[in-house]
PDB file of N, CA, C and O in Angstrom:
ATOM      1  N   MET A   1       0.839  -1.181   0.000  1.00  0.00           N
ATOM      2  CA  MET A   1       0.000   0.000   0.000  1.00  0.00           C
ATOM      3  C   MET A   1       0.886   1.246   0.000  1.00  0.00           C
ATOM      4  O   MET A   1       1.836   1.350   0.775  1.00  0.00           O
ATOM      5  N   LYS A   2       0.560   2.167  -0.868  1.00  0.00           N
ATOM      6  CA  LYS A   2       1.341   3.398  -0.990  1.00  0.00           C
ATOM      7  C   LYS A   2       0.974   4.383   0.109  1.00  0.00           C
ATOM      8  O   LYS A   2      -0.134   4.364   0.645  1.00  0.00           O
ATOM      9  N   GLU A   3       1.924   5.236   0.426  1.00  0.00           N
ATOM     10  CA  GLU A   3       1.705   6.306   1.405  1.00  0.00           C
ATOM     11  C   GLU A   3       2.343   7.587   0.892  1.00  0.00           C
ATOM     12  O   GLU A   3       3.308   7.563   0.129  1.00  0.00           O
ATOM     13  N   LYS A   4       1.784   8.689   1.325  1.00  0.00           N
ATOM     14  CA  LYS A   4       2.370  10.001   1.068  1.00  0.00           C
ATOM     15  C   LYS A   4       2.580  10.663   2.421  1.00  0.00           C
ATOM     16  O   LYS A   4       1.773  10.489   3.334  1.00  0.00           O
ATOM     17  N   ILE A   5       3.656  11.416   2.549  1.00  0.00           N
ATOM     18  CA  ILE A   5       3.913  12.171   3.773  1.00  0.00           C
ATOM     19  C   ILE A   5       3.694  13.640   3.459  1.00  0.00           C
ATOM     20  O   ILE A   5       4.294  14.191   2.537  1.00  0.00           O
ATOM     21  N   ILE A   6       2.827  14.264   4.241  1.00  0.00           N
ATOM     22  CA  ILE A   6       2.491  15.667   4.065  1.00  0.00           C
ATOM     23  C   ILE A   6       2.989  16.421   5.284  1.00  0.00           C
ATOM     24  O   ILE A   6       2.622  16.110   6.417  1.00  0.00           O
ATOM     25  N   LYS A   7       3.833  17.418   5.037  1.00  0.00           N
ATOM     26  CA  LYS A   7       4.374  18.224   6.136  1.00  0.00           C
ATOM     27  C   LYS A   7       3.481  19.445   6.343  1.00  0.00           C
ATOM     28  O   LYS A   7       3.261  20.232   5.422  1.00  0.00           O
ATOM     29  N   LEU A   8       2.973  19.589   7.562  1.00  0.00           N
ATOM     30  CA  LEU A   8       2.111  20.711   7.897  1.00  0.00           C
ATOM     31  C   LEU A   8       2.946  21.919   8.289  1.00  0.00           C
ATOM     32  O   LEU A   8       4.138  21.797   8.569  1.00  0.00           O
ATOM     33  N   GLU A   9       2.313  23.085   8.307  1.00  0.00           N
ATOM     34  CA  GLU A   9       3.027  24.325   8.628  1.00  0.00           C
ATOM     35  C   GLU A   9       3.663  24.302  10.018  1.00  0.00           C
ATOM     36  O   GLU A   9       4.688  24.946  10.240  1.00  0.00           O
ATOM     37  N   ASN A  10       3.059  23.565  10.953  1.00  0.00           N
ATOM     38  CA  ASN A  10       3.604  23.512  12.313  1.00  0.00           C
ATOM     39  C   ASN A  10       4.754  22.506  12.443  1.00  0.00           C
ATOM     40  O   ASN A  10       5.273  22.288  13.538  1.00  0.00           O
ATOM     41  N   GLY A  11       5.149  21.895  11.320  1.00  0.00           N
ATOM     42  CA  GLY A  11       6.249  20.935  11.321  1.00  0.00           C
ATOM     43  C   GLY A  11       5.806  19.490  11.456  1.00  0.00           C
ATOM     44  O   GLY A  11       6.595  18.578  11.210  1.00  0.00           O
ATOM     45  N   GLU A  12       4.556  19.266  11.845  1.00  0.00           N
ATOM     46  CA  GLU A  12       4.033  17.904  11.973  1.00  0.00           C
ATOM     47  C   GLU A  12       3.971  17.253  10.598  1.00  0.00           C
ATOM     48  O   GLU A  12       3.636  17.902   9.607  1.00  0.00           O
ATOM     49  N   GLU A  13       4.295  15.975  10.549  1.00  0.00           N
ATOM     50  CA  GLU A  13       4.196  15.217   9.311  1.00  0.00           C
ATOM     51  C   GLU A  13       3.071  14.203   9.443  1.00  0.00           C
ATOM     52  O   GLU A  13       3.037  13.412  10.386  1.00  0.00           O
ATOM     53  N   LEU A  14       2.154  14.236   8.486  1.00  0.00           N
ATOM     54  CA  LEU A  14       1.053  13.279   8.467  1.00  0.00           C
ATOM     55  C   LEU A  14       1.290  12.272   7.357  1.00  0.00           C
ATOM     56  O   LEU A  14       1.638  12.640   6.235  1.00  0.00           O
ATOM     57  N   LYS A  15       1.098  11.000   7.674  1.00  0.00           N
ATOM     58  CA  LYS A  15       1.161   9.948   6.666  1.00  0.00           C
ATOM     59  C   LYS A  15      -0.252   9.719   6.157  1.00  0.00           C
ATOM     60  O   LYS A  15      -1.179   9.493   6.935  1.00  0.00           O
ATOM     61  N   MET A  16      -0.400   9.779   4.851  1.00  0.00           N
ATOM     62  CA  MET A  16      -1.688   9.461   4.241  1.00  0.00           C
ATOM     63  C   MET A  16      -1.508   8.177   3.443  1.00  0.00           C
ATOM     64  O   MET A  16      -0.662   8.096   2.553  1.00  0.00           O
ATOM     65  N   ARG A  17      -2.313   7.184   3.774  1.00  0.00           N
ATOM     66  CA  ARG A  17      -2.231   5.933   3.022  1.00  0.00           C
ATOM     67  C   ARG A  17      -3.140   6.021   1.796  1.00  0.00           C
ATOM     68  O   ARG A  17      -4.055   6.843   1.734  1.00  0.00           O
ATOM     69  N   GLU A  18      -2.869   5.178   0.853  1.00  0.00           N
ATOM     70  CA  GLU A  18      -3.647   5.137  -0.382  1.00  0.00           C
ATOM     71  C   GLU A  18      -5.080   4.689  -0.078  1.00  0.00           C
ATOM     72  O   GLU A  18      -5.277   3.724   0.661  1.00  0.00           O
ATOM     73  N   PRO A  19      -6.081   5.376  -0.637  1.00  0.00           N
ATOM     74  CA  PRO A  19      -7.462   4.962  -0.377  1.00  0.00           C
ATOM     75  C   PRO A  19      -7.794   3.646  -1.076  1.00  0.00           C
ATOM     76  O   PRO A  19      -7.218   3.308  -2.110  1.00  0.00           O
ATOM     77  N   ASN A  20      -8.726   2.921  -0.492  1.00  0.00           N
ATOM     78  CA  ASN A  20      -9.230   1.706  -1.121  1.00  0.00           C
ATOM     79  C   ASN A  20     -10.728   1.886  -1.397  1.00  0.00           C
ATOM     80  O   ASN A  20     -11.301   2.930  -1.083  1.00  0.00           O
ATOM     81  N   VAL A  21     -11.343   0.883  -1.976  1.00  0.00           N
ATOM     82  CA  VAL A  21     -12.755   0.967  -2.346  1.00  0.00           C
ATOM     83  C   VAL A  21     -13.626   1.203  -1.120  1.00  0.00           C
ATOM     84  O   VAL A  21     -14.588   1.968  -1.191  1.00  0.00           O
ATOM     85  N   ARG A  22     -13.313   0.568  -0.004  1.00  0.00           N
ATOM     86  CA  ARG A  22     -14.119   0.720   1.214  1.00  0.00           C
ATOM     87  C   ARG A  22     -14.168   2.182   1.676  1.00  0.00           C
ATOM     88  O   ARG A  22     -15.227   2.678   2.062  1.00  0.00           O
ATOM     89  N   VAL A  23     -13.032   2.862   1.634  1.00  0.00           N
ATOM     90  CA  VAL A  23     -12.981   4.268   2.060  1.00  0.00           C
ATOM     91  C   VAL A  23     -13.816   5.134   1.118  1.00  0.00           C
ATOM     92  O   VAL A  23     -14.581   5.988   1.566  1.00  0.00           O
ATOM     93  N   LEU A  24     -13.665   4.912  -0.179  1.00  0.00           N
ATOM     94  CA  LEU A  24     -14.424   5.684  -1.161  1.00  0.00           C
ATOM     95  C   LEU A  24     -15.924   5.432  -1.010  1.00  0.00           C
ATOM     96  O   LEU A  24     -16.722   6.367  -1.059  1.00  0.00           O
ATOM     97  N   LYS A  25     -16.299   4.180  -0.829  1.00  0.00           N
ATOM     98  CA  LYS A  25     -17.712   3.822  -0.650  1.00  0.00           C
ATOM     99  C   LYS A  25     -18.269   4.453   0.625  1.00  0.00           C
ATOM    100  O   LYS A  25     -19.364   5.015   0.612  1.00  0.00           O
ATOM    101  N   SER A  26     -17.532   4.362   1.707  1.00  0.00           N
ATOM    102  CA  SER A  26     -17.987   4.945   2.974  1.00  0.00           C
ATOM    103  C   SER A  26     -18.163   6.456   2.856  1.00  0.00           C
ATOM    104  O   SER A  26     -19.111   7.018   3.406  1.00  0.00           O
ATOM    105  N   ALA A  27     -17.259   7.107   2.145  1.00  0.00           N
ATOM    106  CA  ALA A  27     -17.352   8.563   1.973  1.00  0.00           C
ATOM    107  C   ALA A  27     -18.601   8.941   1.190  1.00  0.00           C
ATOM    108  O   ALA A  27     -19.288   9.902   1.537  1.00  0.00           O
ATOM    109  N   THR A  28     -18.898   8.189   0.136  1.00  0.00           N
ATOM    110  CA  THR A  28     -20.076   8.518  -0.667  1.00  0.00           C
ATOM    111  C   THR A  28     -21.362   8.168   0.063  1.00  0.00           C
ATOM    112  O   THR A  28     -22.389   8.810  -0.158  1.00  0.00           O
ATOM    113  N   ASN A  29     -21.325   7.160   0.931  1.00  0.00           N
ATOM    114  CA  ASN A  29     -22.507   6.828   1.740  1.00  0.00           C
ATOM    115  C   ASN A  29     -22.723   7.835   2.863  1.00  0.00           C
ATOM    116  O   ASN A  29     -23.855   8.057   3.292  1.00  0.00           O
ATOM    117  N   LYS A  30     -21.653   8.438   3.335  1.00  0.00           N
ATOM    118  CA  LYS A  30     -21.715   9.366   4.464  1.00  0.00           C
ATOM    119  C   LYS A  30     -22.427  10.659   4.096  1.00  0.00           C
ATOM    120  O   LYS A  30     -23.205  11.192   4.887  1.00  0.00           O
ATOM    121  N   SER A  31     -22.160  11.160   2.898  1.00  0.00           N
ATOM    122  CA  SER A  31     -22.707  12.461   2.521  1.00  0.00           C
ATOM    123  C   SER A  31     -22.684  12.627   1.009  1.00  0.00           C
ATOM    124  O   SER A  31     -21.876  12.009   0.316  1.00  0.00           O
ATOM    125  N   GLU A  32     -23.572  13.463   0.512  1.00  0.00           N
ATOM    126  CA  GLU A  32     -23.545  13.825  -0.902  1.00  0.00           C
ATOM    127  C   GLU A  32     -22.662  15.046  -1.129  1.00  0.00           C
ATOM    128  O   GLU A  32     -22.348  15.383  -2.271  1.00  0.00           O
ATOM    129  N   LYS A  33     -22.261  15.708  -0.051  1.00  0.00           N
ATOM    130  CA  LYS A  33     -21.464  16.931  -0.154  1.00  0.00           C
ATOM    131  C   LYS A  33     -19.986  16.578  -0.303  1.00  0.00           C
ATOM    132  O   LYS A  33     -19.421  15.833   0.497  1.00  0.00           O
ATOM    133  N   GLU A  34     -19.380  17.133  -1.348  1.00  0.00           N
ATOM    134  CA  GLU A  34     -17.985  16.815  -1.655  1.00  0.00           C
ATOM    135  C   GLU A  34     -17.035  17.178  -0.515  1.00  0.00           C
ATOM    136  O   GLU A  34     -16.103  16.427  -0.227  1.00  0.00           O
ATOM    137  N   MET A  35     -17.259  18.311   0.129  1.00  0.00           N
ATOM    138  CA  MET A  35     -16.373  18.739   1.220  1.00  0.00           C
ATOM    139  C   MET A  35     -16.418  17.735   2.372  1.00  0.00           C
ATOM    140  O   MET A  35     -15.374  17.374   2.916  1.00  0.00           O
ATOM    141  N   GLU A  36     -17.608  17.285   2.745  1.00  0.00           N
ATOM    142  CA  GLU A  36     -17.730  16.309   3.834  1.00  0.00           C
ATOM    143  C   GLU A  36     -17.082  14.983   3.456  1.00  0.00           C
ATOM    144  O   GLU A  36     -16.459  14.334   4.296  1.00  0.00           O
ATOM    145  N   GLN A  37     -17.225  14.577   2.199  1.00  0.00           N
ATOM    146  CA  GLN A  37     -16.584  13.347   1.734  1.00  0.00           C
ATOM    147  C   GLN A  37     -15.064  13.470   1.815  1.00  0.00           C
ATOM    148  O   GLN A  37     -14.375  12.547   2.249  1.00  0.00           O
ATOM    149  N   THR A  38     -14.558  14.619   1.392  1.00  0.00           N
ATOM    150  CA  THR A  38     -13.112  14.851   1.404  1.00  0.00           C
ATOM    151  C   THR A  38     -12.562  14.837   2.821  1.00  0.00           C
ATOM    152  O   THR A  38     -11.544  14.198   3.090  1.00  0.00           O
ATOM    153  N   ILE A  39     -13.229  15.537   3.726  1.00  0.00           N
ATOM    154  CA  ILE A  39     -12.787  15.565   5.128  1.00  0.00           C
ATOM    155  C   ILE A  39     -12.800  14.156   5.710  1.00  0.00           C
ATOM    156  O   ILE A  39     -11.859  13.762   6.399  1.00  0.00           O
ATOM    157  N   TYR A  40     -13.857  13.394   5.439  1.00  0.00           N
ATOM    158  CA  TYR A  40     -13.955  12.019   5.931  1.00  0.00           C
ATOM    159  C   TYR A  40     -12.785  11.177   5.411  1.00  0.00           C
ATOM    160  O   TYR A  40     -12.132  10.471   6.178  1.00  0.00           O
ATOM    161  N   MET A  41     -12.527  11.260   4.097  1.00  0.00           N
ATOM    162  CA  MET A  41     -11.456  10.438   3.523  1.00  0.00           C
ATOM    163  C   MET A  41     -10.092  10.838   4.067  1.00  0.00           C
ATOM    164  O   MET A  41      -9.283   9.974   4.406  1.00  0.00           O
ATOM    165  N   ILE A  42      -9.829  12.137   4.155  1.00  0.00           N
ATOM    166  CA  ILE A  42      -8.539  12.581   4.691  1.00  0.00           C
ATOM    167  C   ILE A  42      -8.370  12.111   6.130  1.00  0.00           C
ATOM    168  O   ILE A  42      -7.306  11.614   6.500  1.00  0.00           O
ATOM    169  N   ALA A  43      -9.407  12.264   6.941  1.00  0.00           N
ATOM    170  CA  ALA A  43      -9.334  11.827   8.339  1.00  0.00           C
ATOM    171  C   ALA A  43      -9.067  10.322   8.425  1.00  0.00           C
ATOM    172  O   ALA A  43      -8.207   9.877   9.185  1.00  0.00           O
ATOM    173  N   THR A  44      -9.801   9.560   7.653  1.00  0.00           N
ATOM    174  CA  THR A  44      -9.645   8.106   7.669  1.00  0.00           C
ATOM    175  C   THR A  44      -8.251   7.688   7.218  1.00  0.00           C
ATOM    176  O   THR A  44      -7.632   6.815   7.825  1.00  0.00           O
ATOM    177  N   LEU A  45      -7.766   8.308   6.164  1.00  0.00           N
ATOM    178  CA  LEU A  45      -6.488   7.905   5.571  1.00  0.00           C
ATOM    179  C   LEU A  45      -5.272   8.395   6.346  1.00  0.00           C
ATOM    180  O   LEU A  45      -4.159   7.917   6.126  1.00  0.00           O
ATOM    181  N   THR A  46      -5.480   9.353   7.260  1.00  0.00           N
ATOM    182  CA  THR A  46      -4.372   9.857   8.086  1.00  0.00           C
ATOM    183  C   THR A  46      -4.519   9.444   9.554  1.00  0.00           C
ATOM    184  O   THR A  46      -3.719   9.848  10.397  1.00  0.00           O
ATOM    185  N   ASN A  47      -5.538   8.642   9.855  1.00  0.00           N
ATOM    186  CA  ASN A  47      -5.818   8.208  11.229  1.00  0.00           C
ATOM    187  C   ASN A  47      -6.033   9.386  12.174  1.00  0.00           C
ATOM    188  O   ASN A  47      -5.562   9.381  13.312  1.00  0.00           O
ATOM    189  N   LYS A  48      -6.744  10.385  11.691  1.00  0.00           N
ATOM    190  CA  LYS A  48      -7.110  11.552  12.495  1.00  0.00           C
ATOM    191  C   LYS A  48      -8.624  11.597  12.636  1.00  0.00           C
ATOM    192  O   LYS A  48      -9.348  10.914  11.911  1.00  0.00           O
ATOM    193  N   GLN A  49      -9.088  12.401  13.565  1.00  0.00           N
ATOM    194  CA  GLN A  49     -10.519  12.641  13.710  1.00  0.00           C
ATOM    195  C   GLN A  49     -10.934  13.698  12.682  1.00  0.00           C
ATOM    196  O   GLN A  49     -10.133  14.553  12.304  1.00  0.00           O
ATOM    197  N   GLU A  50     -12.182  13.632  12.236  1.00  0.00           N
ATOM    198  CA  GLU A  50     -12.671  14.639  11.298  1.00  0.00           C
ATOM    199  C   GLU A  50     -12.529  16.036  11.892  1.00  0.00           C
ATOM    200  O   GLU A  50     -12.189  16.980  11.179  1.00  0.00           O
ATOM    201  N   SER A  51     -12.784  16.175  13.180  1.00  0.00           N
ATOM    202  CA  SER A  51     -12.677  17.489  13.825  1.00  0.00           C
ATOM    203  C   SER A  51     -11.248  18.030  13.749  1.00  0.00           C
ATOM    204  O   SER A  51     -11.047  19.240  13.644  1.00  0.00           O
ATOM    205  N   GLU A  52     -10.253  17.134  13.802  1.00  0.00           N
ATOM    206  CA  GLU A  52      -8.860  17.579  13.687  1.00  0.00           C
ATOM    207  C   GLU A  52      -8.575  18.120  12.286  1.00  0.00           C
ATOM    208  O   GLU A  52      -7.843  19.098  12.131  1.00  0.00           O
ATOM    209  N   ILE A  53      -9.146  17.492  11.284  1.00  0.00           N
ATOM    210  CA  ILE A  53      -8.975  17.963   9.907  1.00  0.00           C
ATOM    211  C   ILE A  53      -9.686  19.301   9.728  1.00  0.00           C
ATOM    212  O   ILE A  53      -9.163  20.206   9.078  1.00  0.00           O
ATOM    213  N   GLU A  54     -10.872  19.421  10.303  1.00  0.00           N
ATOM    214  CA  GLU A  54     -11.635  20.669  10.200  1.00  0.00           C
ATOM    215  C   GLU A  54     -10.932  21.834  10.889  1.00  0.00           C
ATOM    216  O   GLU A  54     -11.153  22.987  10.522  1.00  0.00           O
ATOM    217  N   ASP A  55     -10.095  21.554  11.874  1.00  0.00           N
ATOM    218  CA  ASP A  55      -9.383  22.603  12.607  1.00  0.00           C
ATOM    219  C   ASP A  55      -8.086  23.053  11.922  1.00  0.00           C
ATOM    220  O   ASP A  55      -7.460  24.015  12.368  1.00  0.00           O
ATOM    221  N   LEU A  56      -7.682  22.380  10.860  1.00  0.00           N
ATOM    222  CA  LEU A  56      -6.457  22.757  10.154  1.00  0.00           C
ATOM    223  C   LEU A  56      -6.624  24.101   9.457  1.00  0.00           C
ATOM    224  O   LEU A  56      -7.735  24.505   9.115  1.00  0.00           O
ATOM    225  N   ASN A  57      -5.501  24.786   9.254  1.00  0.00           N
ATOM    226  CA  ASN A  57      -5.581  26.005   8.439  1.00  0.00           C
ATOM    227  C   ASN A  57      -5.776  25.590   6.977  1.00  0.00           C
ATOM    228  O   ASN A  57      -5.558  24.435   6.613  1.00  0.00           O
ATOM    229  N   LEU A  58      -6.182  26.535   6.166  1.00  0.00           N
ATOM    230  CA  LEU A  58      -6.534  26.217   4.781  1.00  0.00           C
ATOM    231  C   LEU A  58      -5.345  25.720   3.959  1.00  0.00           C
ATOM    232  O   LEU A  58      -5.510  24.869   3.086  1.00  0.00           O
ATOM    233  N   LYS A  59      -4.162  26.239   4.228  1.00  0.00           N
ATOM    234  CA  LYS A  59      -2.974  25.808   3.482  1.00  0.00           C
ATOM    235  C   LYS A  59      -2.675  24.329   3.738  1.00  0.00           C
ATOM    236  O   LYS A  59      -2.376  23.584   2.805  1.00  0.00           O
ATOM    237  N   ASP A  60      -2.756  23.909   4.997  1.00  0.00           N
ATOM    238  CA  ASP A  60      -2.522  22.503   5.331  1.00  0.00           C
ATOM    239  C   ASP A  60      -3.626  21.618   4.757  1.00  0.00           C
ATOM    240  O   ASP A  60      -3.354  20.532   4.244  1.00  0.00           O
ATOM    241  N   PHE A  61      -4.869  22.084   4.844  1.00  0.00           N
ATOM    242  CA  PHE A  61      -5.983  21.311   4.288  1.00  0.00           C
ATOM    243  C   PHE A  61      -5.794  21.131   2.787  1.00  0.00           C
ATOM    244  O   PHE A  61      -6.032  20.046   2.257  1.00  0.00           O
ATOM    245  N   LYS A  62      -5.372  22.180   2.104  1.00  0.00           N
ATOM    246  CA  LYS A  62      -5.157  22.111   0.651  1.00  0.00           C
ATOM    247  C   LYS A  62      -4.053  21.109   0.325  1.00  0.00           C
ATOM    248  O   LYS A  62      -4.164  20.374  -0.657  1.00  0.00           O
ATOM    249  N   ALA A  63      -3.002  21.068   1.120  1.00  0.00           N
ATOM    250  CA  ALA A  63      -1.919  20.107   0.889  1.00  0.00           C
ATOM    251  C   ALA A  63      -2.430  18.670   1.022  1.00  0.00           C
ATOM    252  O   ALA A  63      -2.066  17.801   0.230  1.00  0.00           O
ATOM    253  N   LEU A  64      -3.272  18.426   2.022  1.00  0.00           N
ATOM    254  CA  LEU A  64      -3.855  17.094   2.207  1.00  0.00           C
ATOM    255  C   LEU A  64      -4.832  16.771   1.080  1.00  0.00           C
ATOM    256  O   LEU A  64      -4.876  15.644   0.587  1.00  0.00           O
ATOM    257  N   GLN A  65      -5.604  17.760   0.682  1.00  0.00           N
ATOM    258  CA  GLN A  65      -6.558  17.596  -0.413  1.00  0.00           C
ATOM    259  C   GLN A  65      -5.812  17.240  -1.711  1.00  0.00           C
ATOM    260  O   GLN A  65      -6.254  16.373  -2.465  1.00  0.00           O
ATOM    261  N   ASP A  66      -4.696  17.905  -1.959  1.00  0.00           N
ATOM    262  CA  ASP A  66      -3.896  17.624  -3.157  1.00  0.00           C
ATOM    263  C   ASP A  66      -3.326  16.210  -3.127  1.00  0.00           C
ATOM    264  O   ASP A  66      -3.292  15.533  -4.154  1.00  0.00           O
ATOM    265  N   ALA A  67      -2.878  15.763  -1.960  1.00  0.00           N
ATOM    266  CA  ALA A  67      -2.342  14.400  -1.838  1.00  0.00           C
ATOM    267  C   ALA A  67      -3.437  13.371  -2.123  1.00  0.00           C
ATOM    268  O   ALA A  67      -3.198  12.381  -2.814  1.00  0.00           O
ATOM    269  N   LEU A  68      -4.633  13.607  -1.592  1.00  0.00           N
ATOM    270  CA  LEU A  68      -5.760  12.708  -1.846  1.00  0.00           C
ATOM    271  C   LEU A  68      -6.091  12.695  -3.333  1.00  0.00           C
ATOM    272  O   LEU A  68      -6.298  11.634  -3.922  1.00  0.00           O
ATOM    273  N   LYS A  69      -6.140  13.872  -3.930  1.00  0.00           N
ATOM    274  CA  LYS A  69      -6.450  13.966  -5.362  1.00  0.00           C
ATOM    275  C   LYS A  69      -5.422  13.201  -6.184  1.00  0.00           C
ATOM    276  O   LYS A  69      -5.787  12.510  -7.135  1.00  0.00           O
ATOM    277  N   ASP A  70      -4.146  13.313  -5.835  1.00  0.00           N
ATOM    278  CA  ASP A  70      -3.093  12.582  -6.552  1.00  0.00           C
ATOM    279  C   ASP A  70      -3.351  11.079  -6.535  1.00  0.00           C
ATOM    280  O   ASP A  70      -3.206  10.412  -7.559  1.00  0.00           O
ATOM    281  N   PHE A  71      -3.732  10.546  -5.381  1.00  0.00           N
ATOM    282  CA  PHE A  71      -4.058   9.116  -5.286  1.00  0.00           C
ATOM    283  C   PHE A  71      -5.229   8.765  -6.208  1.00  0.00           C
ATOM    284  O   PHE A  71      -5.186   7.761  -6.919  1.00  0.00           O
ATOM    285  N   LEU A  72      -6.273   9.598  -6.192  1.00  0.00           N
ATOM    286  CA  LEU A  72      -7.476   9.308  -6.975  1.00  0.00           C
ATOM    287  C   LEU A  72      -7.218   9.424  -8.476  1.00  0.00           C
ATOM    288  O   LEU A  72      -7.746   8.634  -9.258  1.00  0.00           O
ATOM    289  N   VAL A  73      -6.413  10.398  -8.881  1.00  0.00           N
ATOM    290  CA  VAL A  73      -6.054  10.547 -10.296  1.00  0.00           C
ATOM    291  C   VAL A  73      -5.201   9.365 -10.742  1.00  0.00           C
ATOM    292  O   VAL A  73      -5.424   8.800 -11.813  1.00  0.00           O
ATOM    293  N   GLU A  74      -4.227   8.996  -9.922  1.00  0.00           N
ATOM    294  CA  GLU A  74      -3.340   7.873 -10.247  1.00  0.00           C
ATOM    295  C   GLU A  74      -4.126   6.576 -10.427  1.00  0.00           C
ATOM    296  O   GLU A  74      -3.778   5.744 -11.264  1.00  0.00           O
ATOM    297  N   ALA A  75      -5.183   6.412  -9.639  1.00  0.00           N
ATOM    298  CA  ALA A  75      -6.003   5.205  -9.720  1.00  0.00           C
ATOM    299  C   ALA A  75      -7.021   5.270 -10.859  1.00  0.00           C
ATOM    300  O   ALA A  75      -7.671   4.274 -11.175  1.00  0.00           O
ATOM    301  N   GLY A  76      -7.154   6.452 -11.474  1.00  0.00           N
ATOM    302  CA  GLY A  76      -8.117   6.599 -12.562  1.00  0.00           C
ATOM    303  C   GLY A  76      -9.539   6.823 -12.094  1.00  0.00           C
ATOM    304  O   GLY A  76     -10.480   6.710 -12.880  1.00  0.00           O
ATOM    305  N   VAL A  77      -9.706   7.141 -10.814  1.00  0.00           N
ATOM    306  CA  VAL A  77     -11.045   7.360 -10.250  1.00  0.00           C
ATOM    307  C   VAL A  77     -11.578   8.727 -10.663  1.00  0.00           C
ATOM    308  O   VAL A  77     -12.775   8.887 -10.902  1.00  0.00           O
ATOM    309  N   ILE A  78     -10.677   9.722 -10.746  1.00  0.00           N
ATOM    310  CA  ILE A  78     -11.038  11.048 -11.238  1.00  0.00           C
ATOM    311  C   ILE A  78     -10.017  11.466 -12.288  1.00  0.00           C
ATOM    312  O   ILE A  78      -8.907  10.936 -12.347  1.00  0.00           O
ATOM    313  N   ALA A  79     -10.413  12.422 -13.109  1.00  0.00           N
ATOM    314  CA  ALA A  79      -9.509  12.890 -14.183  1.00  0.00           C
ATOM    315  C   ALA A  79      -8.697  14.073 -13.718  1.00  0.00           C
ATOM    316  O   ALA A  79      -7.886  14.601 -14.478  1.00  0.00           O
TER     317      ALA A  79
END
């Protein structure tokens, strides 16, 4: 399983593992809203609570969002 390491502004490094079908399915079952799905997937893939992801500054959230997108593009799930 692939992982990406994302360095946050405070120096903390988060490991994000590659999503699998279960994570994607759970995210789409959880909500129809893309933002809620994204927060859920990032939290799940980094072993954080959703509230911890919601408390991040926008720059750190964008870095995590980009890492997730890279996994999804690489897998051919999104273009």
